[in-house]
N, CA and C atoms of all chains as a GROMACS GRO file, in nm:
protein
  633
    1UNK      N    1   9.049   5.975  10.906
    1UNK     CA    2   9.011   6.096  10.954
    1UNK      C    3   8.926   6.073  11.093
    2UNK      N    4   8.921   6.150  11.183
    2UNK     CA    5   8.844   6.168  11.302
    2UNK      C    6   8.667   6.187  11.272
    3UNK      N    7   8.566   6.081  11.269
    3UNK     CA    8   8.478   6.081  11.274
    3UNK      C    9   8.398   6.186  11.342
    4UNK      N   10   8.426   6.252  11.424
    4UNK     CA   11   8.365   6.394  11.475
    4UNK      C   12   8.379   6.524  11.344
    5UNK      N   13   8.503   6.495  11.318
    5UNK     CA   14   8.587   6.595  11.219
    5UNK      C   15   8.519   6.583  11.048
    6UNK      N   16   8.451   6.475  11.054
    6UNK     CA   17   8.400   6.384  10.914
    6UNK      C   18   8.268   6.473  10.934
    7UNK      N   19   8.168   6.445  11.044
    7UNK     CA   20   8.064   6.512  11.058
    7UNK      C   21   8.048   6.679  11.033
    8UNK      N   22   8.166   6.736  11.106
    8UNK     CA   23   8.146   6.895  11.086
    8UNK      C   24   8.175   6.925  10.941
    9UNK      N   25   8.293   6.832  10.862
    9UNK     CA   26   8.294   6.881  10.742
    9UNK      C   27   8.155   6.843  10.629
   10UNK      N   28   8.109   6.761  10.668
   10UNK     CA   29   7.945   6.734  10.608
   10UNK      C   30   7.882   6.822  10.646
   11UNK      N   31   7.856   6.900  10.776
   11UNK     CA   32   7.770   7.002  10.782
   11UNK      C   33   7.794   7.106  10.763
   12UNK      N   34   7.953   7.170  10.742
   12UNK     CA   35   7.950   7.255  10.659
   12UNK      C   36   7.973   7.254  10.488
   13UNK      N   37   7.990   7.132  10.426
   13UNK     CA   38   7.950   7.130  10.307
   13UNK      C   39   7.818   7.136  10.269
   14UNK      N   40   7.726   7.108  10.338
   14UNK     CA   41   7.575   7.112  10.298
   14UNK      C   42   7.546   7.239  10.328
   15UNK      N   43   7.605   7.354  10.401
   15UNK     CA   44   7.564   7.477  10.435
   15UNK      C   45   7.633   7.564  10.309
   16UNK      N   46   7.718   7.546  10.292
   16UNK     CA   47   7.830   7.633  10.206
   16UNK      C   48   7.834   7.572  10.058
   17UNK      N   49   7.761   7.436  10.041
   17UNK     CA   50   7.749   7.388   9.891
   17UNK      C   51   7.868   7.369   9.832
   18UNK      N   52   7.974   7.384   9.878
   18UNK     CA   53   8.092   7.340   9.795
   18UNK      C   54   8.202   7.296   9.904
   19UNK      N   55   8.294   7.201   9.852
   19UNK     CA   56   8.393   7.140   9.946
   19UNK      C   57   8.497   7.200   9.968
   20UNK      N   58   8.564   7.289   9.868
   20UNK     CA   59   8.679   7.381   9.912
   20UNK      C   60   8.627   7.476  10.002
   21UNK      N   61   8.511   7.545   9.986
   21UNK     CA   62   8.512   7.642  10.089
   21UNK      C   63   8.431   7.568  10.220
   22UNK      N   64   8.393   7.448  10.248
   22UNK     CA   65   8.335   7.394  10.361
   22UNK      C   66   8.496   7.352  10.414
   23UNK      N   67   8.590   7.316  10.352
   23UNK     CA   68   8.756   7.297  10.404
   23UNK      C   69   8.794   7.397  10.488
   24UNK      N   70   8.793   7.534  10.409
   24UNK     CA   71   8.824   7.666  10.455
   24UNK      C   72   8.773   7.681  10.565
   25UNK      N   73   8.624   7.675  10.555
   25UNK     CA   74   8.550   7.727  10.662
   25UNK      C   75   8.582   7.657  10.820
   26UNK      N   76   8.625   7.500  10.764
   26UNK     CA   77   8.606   7.373  10.882
   26UNK      C   78   8.748   7.446  10.970
   27UNK      N   79   8.833   7.458  10.851
   27UNK     CA   80   8.987   7.457  10.927
   27UNK      C   81   8.984   7.613  11.007
   28UNK      N   82   8.938   7.739  10.950
   28UNK     CA   83   8.935   7.811  11.039
   28UNK      C   84   8.860   7.830  11.173
   29UNK      N   85   8.749   7.748  11.164
   29UNK     CA   86   8.641   7.716  11.307
   29UNK      C   87   8.738   7.613  11.390
   30UNK      N   88   8.808   7.535  11.339
   30UNK     CA   89   8.904   7.461  11.425
   30UNK      C   90   9.010   7.528  11.503
   31UNK      N   91   9.059   7.626  11.408
   31UNK     CA   92   9.159   7.700  11.477
   31UNK      C   93   9.119   7.823  11.591
   32UNK      N   94   8.984   7.878  11.565
   32UNK     CA   95   8.920   7.958  11.634
   32UNK      C   96   8.862   7.883  11.788
   33UNK      N   97   8.827   7.758  11.761
   33UNK     CA   98   8.784   7.647  11.893
   33UNK      C   99   8.934   7.623  11.962
   34UNK      N  100   9.009   7.620  11.902
   34UNK     CA  101   9.122   7.608  11.991
   34UNK      C  102   9.185   7.749  12.060
   35UNK      N  103   9.166   7.859  11.992
   35UNK     CA  104   9.206   7.976  12.058
   35UNK      C  105   9.118   7.980  12.174
   36UNK      N  106   8.980   7.944  12.158
   36UNK     CA  107   8.897   8.006  12.263
   36UNK      C  108   8.843   7.872  12.347
   37UNK      N  109   8.920   7.783  12.337
   37UNK     CA  110   8.888   7.675  12.412
   37UNK      C  111   8.897   7.697  12.548
   38UNK      N  112   8.958   7.735  12.613
   38UNK     CA  113   8.943   7.756  12.760
   38UNK      C  114   8.843   7.867  12.813
   39UNK      N  115   8.774   7.930  12.696
   39UNK     CA  116   8.659   8.007  12.713
   39UNK      C  117   8.502   7.900  12.743
   40UNK      N  118   8.540   7.793  12.702
   40UNK     CA  119   8.427   7.664  12.739
   40UNK      C  120   8.436   7.638  12.884
   41UNK      N  121   8.335   7.692  12.911
   41UNK     CA  122   8.284   7.649  13.080
   41UNK      C  123   8.237   7.517  13.109
   42UNK      N  124   8.150   7.446  13.029
   42UNK     CA  125   8.113   7.314  13.037
   42UNK      C  126   8.162   7.228  12.950
   43UNK      N  127   8.233   7.150  12.999
   43UNK     CA  128   8.313   7.046  12.906
   43UNK      C  129   8.212   6.964  12.858
   44UNK      N  130   8.077   6.910  12.915
   44UNK     CA  131   8.003   6.803  12.850
   44UNK      C  132   7.929   6.889  12.732
   45UNK      N  133   7.944   7.032  12.718
   45UNK     CA  134   7.864   7.059  12.612
   45UNK      C  135   7.988   7.143  12.507
   46UNK      N  136   8.069   7.031  12.488
   46UNK     CA  137   8.187   7.064  12.381
   46UNK      C  138   8.135   7.076  12.227
   47UNK      N  139   8.014   6.956  12.234
   47UNK     CA  140   8.012   6.920  12.085
   47UNK      C  141   7.912   7.027  12.026
   48UNK      N  142   7.797   7.062  12.127
   48UNK     CA  143   7.731   7.182  12.082
   48UNK      C  144   7.824   7.311  12.071
   49UNK      N  145   7.906   7.341  12.163
   49UNK     CA  146   7.991   7.448  12.147
   49UNK      C  147   8.071   7.463  12.020
   50UNK      N  148   8.139   7.322  11.987
   50UNK     CA  149   8.216   7.327  11.835
   50UNK      C  150   8.134   7.388  11.738
   51UNK      N  151   7.980   7.286  11.753
   51UNK     CA  152   7.901   7.294  11.617
   51UNK      C  153   7.880   7.458  11.590
   52UNK      N  154   7.843   7.517  11.729
   52UNK     CA  155   7.852   7.670  11.713
   52UNK      C  156   7.942   7.735  11.637
   53UNK      N  157   8.073   7.688  11.670
   53UNK     CA  158   8.192   7.773  11.598
   53UNK      C  159   8.160   7.740  11.449
   54UNK      N  160   8.147   7.636  11.426
   54UNK     CA  161   8.179   7.583  11.250
   54UNK      C  162   8.048   7.652  11.210
   55UNK      N  163   7.922   7.645  11.241
   55UNK     CA  164   7.798   7.703  11.183
   55UNK      C  165   7.834   7.873  11.163
   56UNK      N  166   7.871   7.914  11.292
   56UNK     CA  167   7.913   8.070  11.277
   56UNK      C  168   8.018   8.065  11.143
   57UNK      N  169   8.129   8.024  11.182
   57UNK     CA  170   8.204   8.027  11.066
   57UNK      C  171   8.158   8.017  10.921
   58UNK      N  172   8.080   7.912  10.926
   58UNK     CA  173   8.026   7.904  10.796
   58UNK      C  174   7.905   7.998  10.748
   59UNK      N  175   7.836   8.044  10.830
   59UNK     CA  176   7.748   8.184  10.795
   59UNK      C  177   7.850   8.321  10.748
   60UNK      N  178   7.962   8.318  10.868
   60UNK     CA  179   8.031   8.439  10.788
   60UNK      C  180   8.090   8.450  10.676
   61UNK      N  181   8.154   8.295  10.632
   61UNK     CA  182   8.190   8.288  10.494
   61UNK      C  183   8.094   8.287  10.393
   62UNK      N  184   7.983   8.233  10.417
   62UNK     CA  185   7.858   8.242  10.305
   62UNK      C  186   7.796   8.384  10.307
   63UNK      N  187   7.843   8.481  10.422
   63UNK     CA  188   7.792   8.579  10.389
   63UNK      C  189   7.887   8.669  10.332
   64UNK      N  190   8.024   8.644  10.338
   64UNK     CA  191   8.115   8.702  10.262
   64UNK      C  192   8.108   8.693  10.106
   65UNK      N  193   8.080   8.568  10.099
   65UNK     CA  194   8.059   8.511   9.954
   65UNK      C  195   7.944   8.571   9.895
   66UNK      N  196   7.822   8.584   9.954
   66UNK     CA  197   7.723   8.650   9.879
   66UNK      C  198   7.748   8.816   9.837
   67UNK      N  199   7.830   8.869   9.936
   67UNK     CA  200   7.844   9.015   9.899
   67UNK      C  201   7.952   8.997   9.781
   68UNK      N  202   8.027   8.913   9.752
   68UNK     CA  203   8.128   8.906   9.642
   68UNK      C  204   8.033   8.850   9.504
   69UNK      N  205   7.989   8.764   9.510
   69UNK     CA  206   7.906   8.682   9.406
   69UNK      C  207   7.764   8.753   9.438
   70UNK      N  208   7.746   8.824   9.286
   70UNK     CA  209   7.581   8.874   9.294
   70UNK      C  210   7.523   8.760   9.214
   71UNK      N  211   7.584   8.685   9.135
   71UNK     CA  212   7.477   8.616   9.067
   71UNK      C  213   7.496   8.471   9.106
   72UNK      N  214   7.379   8.399   9.081
   72UNK     CA  215   7.336   8.271   9.139
   72UNK      C  216   7.394   8.178   9.038
   73UNK      N  217   7.457   8.059   9.096
   73UNK     CA  218   7.501   7.959   9.019
   73UNK      C  219   7.493   7.835   9.109
   74UNK      N  220   7.484   7.711   9.013
   74UNK     CA  221   7.487   7.579   9.081
   74UNK      C  222   7.581   7.528   9.107
   75UNK      N  223   7.598   7.483   9.244
   75UNK     CA  224   7.743   7.425   9.288
   75UNK      C  225   7.734   7.310   9.268
   76UNK      N  226   7.873   7.239   9.236
   76UNK     CA  227   7.865   7.074   9.218
   76UNK      C  228   7.858   7.024   9.389
   77UNK      N  229   7.801   6.944   9.396
   77UNK     CA  230   7.818   6.852   9.517
   77UNK      C  231   7.890   6.701   9.470
   78UNK      N  232   7.949   6.656   9.622
   78UNK     CA  233   8.023   6.536   9.614
   78UNK      C  234   7.958   6.420   9.615
   79UNK      N  235   7.964   6.361   9.497
   79UNK     CA  236   7.920   6.256   9.471
   79UNK      C  237   7.794   6.225   9.401
   80UNK      N  238   7.776   6.149   9.329
   80UNK     CA  239   7.628   6.126   9.231
   80UNK      C  240   7.541   6.109   9.315
   81UNK      N  241   7.382   6.126   9.275
   81UNK     CA  242   7.284   6.084   9.360
   81UNK      C  243   7.268   5.934   9.326
   82UNK      N  244   7.193   5.870   9.417
   82UNK     CA  245   7.182   5.738   9.383
   82UNK      C  246   7.078   5.724   9.257
   83UNK      N  247   7.073   5.594   9.162
   83UNK     CA  248   6.974   5.602   9.092
   83UNK      C  249   6.853   5.605   9.133
   84UNK      N  250   6.829   5.525   9.242
   84UNK     CA  251   6.672   5.512   9.291
   84UNK      C  252   6.634   5.678   9.398
   85UNK      N  253   6.724   5.744   9.379
   85UNK     CA  254   6.666   5.841   9.476
   85UNK      C  255   6.560   5.882   9.443
   86UNK      N  256   6.485   5.983   9.550
   86UNK     CA  257   6.364   5.981   9.558
   86UNK      C  258   6.340   6.107   9.479
   87UNK      N  259   6.438   6.211   9.477
   87UNK     CA  260   6.462   6.333   9.394
   87UNK      C  261   6.499   6.310   9.243
   88UNK      N  262   6.417   6.368   9.154
   88UNK     CA  263   6.465   6.389   9.012
   88UNK      C  264   6.582   6.467   9.011
   89UNK      N  265   6.648   6.464   8.903
   89UNK     CA  266   6.762   6.584   8.869
   89UNK      C  267   6.726   6.700   8.837
   90UNK      N  268   6.606   6.742   8.826
   90UNK     CA  269   6.534   6.865   8.822
   90UNK      C  270   6.479   6.921   8.968
   91UNK      N  271   6.444   6.822   9.034
   91UNK     CA  272   6.419   6.866   9.143
   91UNK      C  273   6.517   6.908   9.230
   92UNK      N  274   6.655   6.830   9.222
   92UNK     CA  275   6.757   6.846   9.299
   92UNK      C  276   6.821   6.989   9.244
   93UNK      N  277   6.815   7.058   9.105
   93UNK     CA  278   6.868   7.162   9.052
   93UNK      C  279   6.772   7.289   9.118
   94UNK      N  280   6.652   7.244   9.101
   94UNK     CA  281   6.537   7.345   9.177
   94UNK      C  282   6.571   7.371   9.294
   95UNK      N  283   6.609   7.298   9.388
   95UNK     CA  284   6.631   7.266   9.544
   95UNK      C  285   6.772   7.346   9.525
   96UNK      N  286   6.862   7.348   9.440
   96UNK     CA  287   6.990   7.383   9.505
   96UNK      C  288   6.987   7.529   9.448
   97UNK      N  289   6.894   7.566   9.351
   97UNK     CA  290   6.888   7.737   9.325
   97UNK      C  291   6.814   7.790   9.431
   98UNK      N  292   6.693   7.720   9.512
   98UNK     CA  293   6.601   7.764   9.579
   98UNK      C  294   6.690   7.789   9.724
   99UNK      N  295   6.802   7.670   9.751
   99UNK     CA  296   6.859   7.705   9.867
   99UNK      C  297   6.969   7.817   9.867
  100UNK      N  298   7.019   7.845   9.757
  100UNK     CA  299   7.145   7.951   9.700
  100UNK      C  300   7.035   8.090   9.753
  101UNK      N  301   6.922   8.110   9.719
  101UNK     CA  302   6.882   8.222   9.742
  101UNK      C  303   6.832   8.254   9.911
  102UNK      N  304   6.832   8.170   9.984
  102UNK     CA  305   6.833   8.174  10.141
  102UNK      C  306   6.934   8.259  10.172
  103UNK      N  307   6.904   8.319  10.306
  103UNK     CA  308   7.032   8.390  10.396
  103UNK      C  309   7.125   8.287  10.454
  104UNK      N  310   7.235   8.333  10.461
  104UNK     CA  311   7.350   8.221  10.514
  104UNK      C  312   7.291   8.166  10.660
  105UNK      N  313   7.196   8.228  10.738
  105UNK     CA  314   7.127   8.178  10.841
  105UNK      C  315   7.046   8.075  10.833
  106UNK      N  316   6.934   8.103  10.719
  106UNK     CA  317   6.843   8.005  10.726
  106UNK      C  318   6.893   7.866  10.641
  107UNK      N  319   7.028   7.914  10.576
  107UNK     CA  320   7.083   7.774  10.527
  107UNK      C  321   7.119   7.667  10.638
  108UNK      N  322   7.192   7.753  10.732
  108UNK     CA  323   7.246   7.692  10.845
  108UNK      C  324   7.127   7.608  10.906
  109UNK      N  325   7.001   7.677  10.957
  109UNK     CA  326   6.915   7.632  11.017
  109UNK      C  327   6.844   7.492  10.968
  110UNK      N  328   6.824   7.529  10.814
  110UNK     CA  329   6.771   7.389  10.771
  110UNK      C  330   6.855   7.302  10.741
  111UNK      N  331   7.009   7.304  10.734
  111UNK     CA  332   7.076   7.195  10.762
  111UNK      C  333   7.074   7.121  10.904
  112UNK      N  334   7.068   7.202  11.013
  112UNK     CA  335   7.063   7.149  11.111
  112UNK      C  336   6.973   7.088  11.144
  113UNK      N  337   6.842   7.115  11.082
  113UNK     CA  338   6.720   7.044  11.080
  113UNK      C  339   6.676   6.902  11.015
  114UNK      N  340   6.719   6.934  10.892
  114UNK     CA  341   6.727   6.833  10.817
  114UNK      C  342   6.835   6.737  10.790
  115UNK      N  343   6.937   6.783  10.817
  115UNK     CA  344   7.064   6.668  10.777
  115UNK      C  345   7.089   6.629  10.944
  116UNK      N  346   7.096   6.707  11.006
  116UNK     CA  347   7.152   6.664  11.153
  116UNK      C  348   7.019   6.586  11.264
  117UNK      N  349   6.923   6.677  11.187
  117UNK     CA  350   6.813   6.591  11.255
  117UNK      C  351   6.779   6.670  11.413
  118UNK      N  352   6.824   6.795  11.438
  118UNK     CA  353   6.770   6.838  11.523
  118UNK      C  354   6.680   6.917  11.567
  119UNK      N  355   6.591   6.900  11.680
  119UNK     CA  356   6.485   6.976  11.696
  119UNK      C  357   6.499   7.145  11.750
  120UNK      N  358   6.440   7.216  11.731
  120UNK     CA  359   6.452   7.365  11.707
  120UNK      C  360   6.538   7.399  11.874
  121UNK      N  361   6.495   7.299  11.978
  121UNK     CA  362   6.581   7.304  12.128
  121UNK      C  363   6.704   7.318  12.112
  122UNK      N  364   6.738   7.228  12.010
  122UNK     CA  365   6.884   7.174  12.031
  122UNK      C  366   6.948   7.284  11.922
  123UNK      N  367   6.875   7.344  11.792
  123UNK     CA  368   6.935   7.410  11.700
  123UNK      C  369   6.979   7.564  11.797
  124UNK      N  370   6.878   7.560  11.868
  124UNK     CA  371   6.872   7.708  12.001
  124UNK      C  372   6.992   7.698  12.043
  125UNK      N  373   7.051   7.598  12.125
  125UNK     CA  374   7.142   7.588  12.192
  125UNK      C  375   7.289   7.594  12.123
  126UNK      N  376   7.273   7.542  11.990
  126UNK     CA  377   7.423   7.575  11.882
  126UNK      C  378   7.422   7.673  11.846
  127UNK      N  379   7.290   7.772  11.812
  127UNK     CA  380   7.312   7.909  11.770
  127UNK      C  381   7.323   8.018  11.827
  128UNK      N  382   7.262   7.967  12.003
  128UNK     CA  383   7.290   8.072  12.085
  128UNK      C  384   7.176   8.165  12.100
  129UNK      N  385   7.065   8.111  12.073
  129UNK     CA  386   6.947   8.175  12.051
  129UNK      C  387   6.854   8.105  12.145
  130UNK      N  388   6.703   8.204  12.178
  130UNK     CA  389   6.614   8.117  12.240
  130UNK      C  390   6.543   7.992  12.177
  131UNK      N  391   6.474   7.917  12.245
  131UNK     CA  392   6.435   7.795  12.177
  131UNK      C  393   6.317   7.861  12.087
  132UNK      N  394   6.250   7.963  12.125
  132UNK     CA  395   6.121   8.021  12.063
  132UNK      C  396   6.171   8.078  11.936
  133UNK      N  397   6.284   8.162  11.938
  133UNK     CA  398   6.352   8.244  11.823
  133UNK      C  399   6.380   8.148  11.712
  134UNK      N  400   6.479   7.999  11.795
  134UNK     CA  401   6.514   7.910  11.654
  134UNK      C  402   6.373   7.856  11.630
  135UNK      N  403   6.237   7.789  11.673
  135UNK     CA  404   6.127   7.779  11.590
  135UNK      C  405   6.090   7.872  11.507
  136UNK      N  406   6.095   7.980  11.540
  136UNK     CA  407   6.065   8.100  11.444
  136UNK      C  408   6.122   8.088  11.326
  137UNK      N  409   6.271   8.102  11.338
  137UNK     CA  410   6.324   8.093  11.236
  137UNK      C  411   6.354   7.980  11.173
  138UNK      N  412   6.330   7.853  11.169
  138UNK     CA  413   6.291   7.748  11.148
  138UNK      C  414   6.189   7.763  11.037
  139UNK      N  415   6.085   7.804  11.093
  139UNK     CA  416   5.950   7.818  11.020
  139UNK      C  417   5.986   7.912  10.898
  140UNK      N  418   6.052   8.025  10.950
  140UNK     CA  419   6.086   8.149  10.807
  140UNK      C  420   6.177   8.074  10.711
  141UNK      N  421   6.262   8.008  10.759
  141UNK     CA  422   6.350   7.912  10.631
  141UNK      C  423   6.294   7.881  10.573
  142UNK      N  424   6.165   7.754  10.604
  142UNK     CA  425   6.076   7.674  10.550
  142UNK      C  426   6.027   7.739  10.453
  143UNK      N  427   5.963   7.831  10.502
  143UNK     CA  428   5.836   7.957  10.407
  143UNK      C  429   5.944   8.021  10.308
  144UNK      N  430   6.053   8.067  10.340
  144UNK     CA  431   6.175   8.139  10.254
  144UNK      C  432   6.192   8.030  10.140
  145UNK      N  433   6.224   7.928  10.179
  145UNK     CA  434   6.234   7.784  10.077
  145UNK      C  435   6.136   7.760   9.986
  146UNK      N  436   6.030   7.768  10.010
  146UNK     CA  437   5.922   7.746   9.978
  146UNK      C  438   5.915   7.835   9.831
  147UNK      N  439   5.873   7.988   9.913
  147UNK     CA  440   5.894   8.102   9.842
  147UNK      C  441   5.996   8.100   9.716
  148UNK      N  442   6.131   8.028   9.730
  148UNK     CA  443   6.232   8.047   9.638
  148UNK      C  444   6.212   7.938   9.531
  149UNK      N  445   6.126   7.853   9.588
  149UNK     CA  446   6.087   7.710   9.500
  149UNK      C  447   5.956   7.764   9.393
  150UNK      N  448   5.886   7.823   9.458
  150UNK     CA  449   5.762   7.909   9.362
  150UNK      C  450   5.832   7.963   9.278
  151UNK      N  451   5.947   8.076   9.307
  151UNK     CA  452   5.973   8.204   9.239
  151UNK      C  453   6.068   8.106   9.121
  152UNK      N  454   6.157   7.997   9.116
  152UNK     CA  455   6.195   7.923   9.044
  152UNK      C  456   6.083   7.893   8.928
  153UNK      N  457   5.999   7.823   8.992
  153UNK     CA  458   5.903   7.735   8.881
  153UNK      C  459   5.829   7.875   8.795
  154UNK      N  460   5.825   7.989   8.870
  154UNK     CA  461   5.744   8.082   8.796
  154UNK      C  462   5.870   8.133   8.669
  155UNK      N  463   5.972   8.143   8.695
  155UNK     CA  464   6.061   8.164   8.607
  155UNK      C  465   6.087   8.072   8.521
  156UNK      N  466   6.072   7.916   8.542
  156UNK     CA  467   6.092   7.860   8.439
  156UNK      C  468   5.970   7.850   8.352
  157UNK      N  469   5.829   7.879   8.394
  157UNK     CA  470   5.723   7.870   8.336
  157UNK      C  471   5.725   7.978   8.236
  158UNK      N  472   5.753   8.121   8.271
  158UNK     CA  473   5.793   8.237   8.200
  158UNK      C  474   5.887   8.196   8.092
  159UNK      N  475   6.006   8.116   8.088
  159UNK     CA  476   6.093   8.110   8.045
  159UNK      C  477   6.068   8.046   7.913
  160UNK      N  478   5.941   7.954   7.932
  160UNK     CA  479   5.915   7.817   7.864
  160UNK      C  480   5.843   7.856   7.770
  161UNK      N  481   5.735   7.969   7.793
  161UNK     CA  482   5.617   8.058   7.740
  161UNK      C  483   5.673   8.161   7.630
  162UNK      N  484   5.827   8.219   7.675
  162UNK     CA  485   5.870   8.339   7.625
  162UNK      C  486   5.949   8.246   7.498
  163UNK      N  487   5.988   8.101   7.497
  163UNK     CA  488   6.079   8.052   7.409
  163UNK      C  489   6.025   7.988   7.267
  164UNK      N  490   5.541   7.055   9.362
  164UNK     CA  491   5.664   7.049   9.439
  164UNK      C  492   5.670   7.131   9.550
  165UNK      N  493   5.612   7.232   9.580
  165UNK     CA  494   5.620   7.307   9.698
  165UNK      C  495   5.533   7.294   9.802
  166UNK      N  496   5.452   7.188   9.803
  166UNK     CA  497   5.334   7.165   9.908
  166UNK      C  498   5.391   7.149  10.051
  167UNK      N  499   5.358   7.182  10.117
  167UNK     CA  500   5.426   7.186  10.275
  167UNK      C  501   5.469   7.048  10.302
  168UNK      N  502   5.382   6.956  10.302
  168UNK     CA  503   5.429   6.803  10.354
  168UNK      C  504   5.550   6.785  10.274
  169UNK      N  505   5.531   6.805  10.152
  169UNK     CA  506   5.625   6.718  10.047
  169UNK      C  507   5.799   6.816  10.061
  170UNK      N  508   5.800   6.931  10.086
  170UNK     CA  509   5.908   7.009  10.115
  170UNK      C  510   5.990   6.969  10.195
  171UNK      N  511   5.927   6.927  10.334
  171UNK     CA  512   6.025   6.838  10.430
  171UNK      C  513   6.118   6.725  10.374
  172UNK      N  514   6.039   6.646  10.294
  172UNK     CA  515   6.089   6.516  10.236
  172UNK      C  516   6.180   6.559  10.165
  173UNK      N  517   6.169   6.649  10.073
  173UNK     CA  518   6.256   6.675   9.972
  173UNK      C  519   6.382   6.744  10.023
  174UNK      N  520   6.342   6.805  10.147
  174UNK     CA  521   6.458   6.876  10.184
  174UNK      C  522   6.574   6.742  10.263
  175UNK      N  523   6.493   6.687  10.312
  175UNK     CA  524   6.558   6.554  10.408
  175UNK      C  525   6.676   6.487  10.273
  176UNK      N  526   6.604   6.428  10.157
  176UNK     CA  527   6.672   6.400  10.065
  176UNK      C  528   6.791   6.458   9.985
  177UNK      N  529   6.740   6.628   9.967
  177UNK     CA  530   6.853   6.703   9.954
  177UNK      C  531   6.961   6.692  10.022
  178UNK      N  532   6.986   6.710  10.121
  178UNK     CA  533   7.092   6.709  10.237
  178UNK      C  534   7.176   6.583  10.265
  179UNK      N  535   7.068   6.478  10.228
  179UNK     CA  536   7.138   6.323  10.261
  179UNK      C  537   7.260   6.307  10.168
  180UNK      N  538   7.224   6.391  10.057
  180UNK     CA  539   7.352   6.353   9.932
  180UNK      C  540   7.463   6.498   9.944
  181UNK      N  541   7.594   6.444   9.965
  181UNK     CA  542   7.700   6.523   9.959
  181UNK      C  543   7.820   6.461  10.042
  182UNK      N  544   7.915   6.539  10.041
  182UNK     CA  545   8.034   6.474  10.110
  182UNK      C  546   7.998   6.417  10.256
  183UNK      N  547   8.071   6.319  10.274
  183UNK     CA  548   8.048   6.228  10.392
  183UNK      C  549   8.216   6.253  10.475
  184UNK      N  550   8.328   6.272  10.426
  184UNK     CA  551   8.465   6.239  10.477
  184UNK      C  552   8.529   6.374  10.439
  185UNK      N  553   8.630   6.422  10.569
  185UNK     CA  554   8.666   6.525  10.552
  185UNK      C  555   8.830   6.492  10.493
  186UNK      N  556   8.876   6.591  10.355
  186UNK     CA  557   9.011   6.574  10.323
  186UNK      C  558   9.093   6.527  10.454
  187UNK      N  559   9.182   6.436  10.395
  187UNK     CA  560   9.289   6.392  10.501
  187UNK      C  561   9.381   6.513  10.547
  188UNK      N  562   9.430   6.589  10.468
  188UNK     CA  563   9.492   6.689  10.474
  188UNK      C  564   9.448   6.838  10.582
  189UNK      N  565   9.314   6.813  10.577
  189UNK     CA  566   9.262   6.905  10.687
  189UNK      C  567   9.296   6.933  10.812
  190UNK      N  568   9.321   6.802  10.859
  190UNK     CA  569   9.392   6.812  11.006
  190UNK      C  570   9.543   6.861  11.010
  191UNK      N  571   9.598   6.788  10.932
  191UNK     CA  572   9.736   6.847  10.910
  191UNK      C  573   9.763   7.002  10.918
  192UNK      N  574   9.693   7.060  10.841
  192UNK     CA  575   9.697   7.219  10.806
  192UNK      C  576   9.640   7.281  10.908
  193UNK      N  577   9.566   7.239  10.983
  193UNK     CA  578   9.492   7.289  11.130
  193UNK      C  579   9.596   7.252  11.213
  194UNK      N  580   9.655   7.157  11.243
  194UNK     CA  581   9.776   7.118  11.340
  194UNK      C  582   9.876   7.221  11.311
  195UNK      N  583   9.911   7.229  11.175
  195UNK     CA  584  10.019   7.320  11.167
  195UNK      C  585   9.994   7.467  11.184
  196UNK      N  586   9.854   7.488  11.212
  196UNK     CA  587   9.780   7.651  11.228
  196UNK      C  588   9.808   7.663  11.364
  197UNK      N  589   9.768   7.579  11.433
  197UNK     CA  590   9.785   7.604  11.610
  197UNK      C  591   9.891   7.589  11.634
  198UNK      N  592   9.998   7.541  11.582
  198UNK     CA  593  10.139   7.572  11.626
  198UNK      C  594  10.157   7.679  11.657
  199UNK      N  595  10.108   7.762  11.572
  199UNK     CA  596  10.145   7.911  11.577
  199UNK      C  597  10.022   8.034  11.637
  200UNK      N  598   9.927   7.954  11.691
  200UNK     CA  599   9.810   8.011  11.733
  200UNK      C  600   9.814   8.001  11.893
  201UNK      N  601   9.814   8.118  11.941
  201UNK     CA  602   9.834   8.111  12.104
  201UNK      C  603   9.688   8.108  12.143
  202UNK      N  604   9.639   8.059  12.271
  202UNK     CA  605   9.498   8.024  12.332
  202UNK      C  606   9.469   8.150  12.433
  203UNK      N  607   9.328   8.202  12.451
  203UNK     CA  608   9.285   8.300  12.503
  203UNK      C  609   9.278   8.227  12.641
  204UNK      N  610   9.296   8.326  12.706
  204UNK     CA  611   9.270   8.273  12.895
  204UNK      C  612   9.122   8.228  12.888
  205UNK      N  613   9.112   8.150  12.980
  205UNK     CA  614   8.974   8.119  13.021
  205UNK      C  615   8.849   8.220  13.024
  206UNK      N  616   8.721   8.226  12.993
  206UNK     CA  617   8.636   8.294  13.051
  206UNK      C  618   8.608   8.413  12.967
  207UNK      N  619   8.667   8.403  12.817
  207UNK     CA  620   8.688   8.523  12.747
  207UNK      C  621   8.563   8.457  12.610
  208UNK      N  622   8.508   8.542  12.569
  208UNK     CA  623   8.419   8.530  12.422
  208UNK      C  624   8.393   8.358  12.439
  209UNK      N  625   8.303   8.320  12.303
  209UNK     CA  626   8.261   8.203  12.286
  209UNK      C  627   8.141   8.119  12.338
  210UNK      N  628   8.121   8.194  12.467
  210UNK     CA  629   8.025   8.092  12.582
  210UNK      C  630   8.011   7.980  12.549
  211UNK      N  631   7.892   7.940  12.633
  211UNK     CA  632   7.896   7.794  12.677
  211UNK      C  633   7.950   7.729  12.760
   0.00000   0.00000   0.00000
């Protein structure tokens, strides 16, 4: 497979947390990219443009899914964690639950920053928003993730006390 | 666990784990679909 397509699939899978939905989203995004390719004015920005199409499609699909599924669930990921991984299974489950509580755009921003390694200026280019807005949204995504993890920890504590 | 400095490291580790390769069938499906998909004229939508 084309390394560029592999990279886009990895990006989609991390935003959507599901390989089947990532495959659907990437298929749709590539067809949209083909349809709109003539609208790309600067060929040097093809990669950022294509990433934008993929991220938008992932956000759209996650939004549709969010409306459809009211309850939270932990989705499987592709491949086991390495035994010497820094995260425990409990940490990973807690992160998974916290991540599912975020808005689709917050999920995308965190993946672009922590998985792709993009600074806010490049996230801004991919999402088509001003750099200051990207910086602010990244900050809010971190804050939302912290809040989701804190809420999860409180639920676990309350559950333990009532058991 | 939710200390600010730790959260970023944990997210780095969390996202490092996951799919690395697209299924082989993906591009076959896309190729089949775009054969039936016209292209919009230049200058429309998508930007950049």
